[in-house]
C-alpha positions in Angstrom: 11.8 1.5 17.4 9.5 4.3 18.6 11.7 7.4 19.3 11.1 10.7 21.3 7.7 10.5 21.2 6.0 13.9 22.1 3.4 13.5 25.7 2.0 15.3 28.0 3.3 15.0 31.7 1.0 16.4 34.8 2.8 15.5 37.7 -0.2 13.9 38.9 -3.0 11.3 37.1 -5.4 14.4 35.1 -3.0 16.8 37.0 -4.0 20.8 36.0 -1.0 21.9 34.6 0.5 20.3 32.3 4.6 19.6 30.8 5.0 18.9 27.6 7.5 15.1 26.9 9.0 12.6 25.1 9.6 9.4 25.4 11.5 6.2 23.4 10.6 2.9 23.6 12.5 0.3 21.7 10.9 -3.9 22.3 11.9 -7.0 20.7 9.6 -9.6 21.0 10.7 -13.0 20.0 8.5 -16.6 20.0 9.5 -19.0 21.9 6.9 -21.6 21.8 4.5 -22.7 19.3 1.8 -21.5 17.9 -1.4 -22.1 19.5 -4.4 -21.6 17.6 -7.8 -19.7 19.9 -11.2 -20.0 18.1 -13.8 -17.4 19.4 -15.8 -18.3 22.2 -18.7 -16.2 21.0 -20.8 -15.2 17.6 -21.5 -11.9 19.7 -18.9 -9.2 18.3 -19.8 -7.0 21.8 -18.6 -10.1 23.8 -14.8 -10.1 24.9 -14.6 -14.3 24.5 -15.3 -13.1 20.5 -11.9 -13.2 19.3 -9.5 -15.4 16.5 -5.9 -15.5 17.1 -2.8 -17.6 16.5 -0.8 -17.1 19.6 2.9 -18.2 20.9 4.8 -18.0 24.1 7.7 -15.6 23.7 10.1 -13.5 25.4 10.8 -9.3 25.0 13.1 -7.1 26.3 13.1 -3.7 25.9 15.0 -0.3 26.6 12.9 2.6 27.2 13.6 6.2 28.0 12.2 9.5 28.9 12.0 13.1 29.7 9.9 16.5 30.4 11.0 20.0 30.1 10.8 20.5 34.0 13.6 18.1 34.8 12.2 14.8 35.0 14.4 11.9 33.1 14.0 7.6 33.5 16.0 5.5 31.8 15.3 1.9 31.6 17.9 -0.3 29.2 17.8 -4.7 29.0 14.3 -5.2 30.9 13.0 -8.3 30.0 10.4 -10.6 30.4 12.0 -13.2 31.9 10.2 -12.9 35.2 6.9 -11.8 33.8 5.0 -12.8 30.6 4.6 -12.1 27.4 2.9 -13.3 23.8 3.6 -12.7 20.4 0.6 -13.4 17.6 -2.0 -12.2 15.3 -5.8 -11.7 16.3 -9.2 -10.6 15.2 -12.2 -9.7 17.2 -15.4 -8.5 17.2 -17.0 -7.8 13.5 -13.5 -8.4 12.3 -14.0 -12.7 13.0 -13.6 -13.9 10.2 
């Protein structure tokens, strides 16, 4: 759970006026598939293929809310990855590959 994180809203991307706000996020991830080992595709630490990980297909559900001091509010409860994609695991990339 990530409760009441302070953020800034500008109504438009990088807009000139900023309003203080806060968001709360609560997501639960559950692995639904067997773990798959991903080996690095490159030894160059700047290459995007240079990552190592163990990943599983997953499902995720979450609740999201936010508000600003100028009256904007939103709530999205029981959101699901059922019609989307989710993955759960650990990874290392770049210079952190063993």
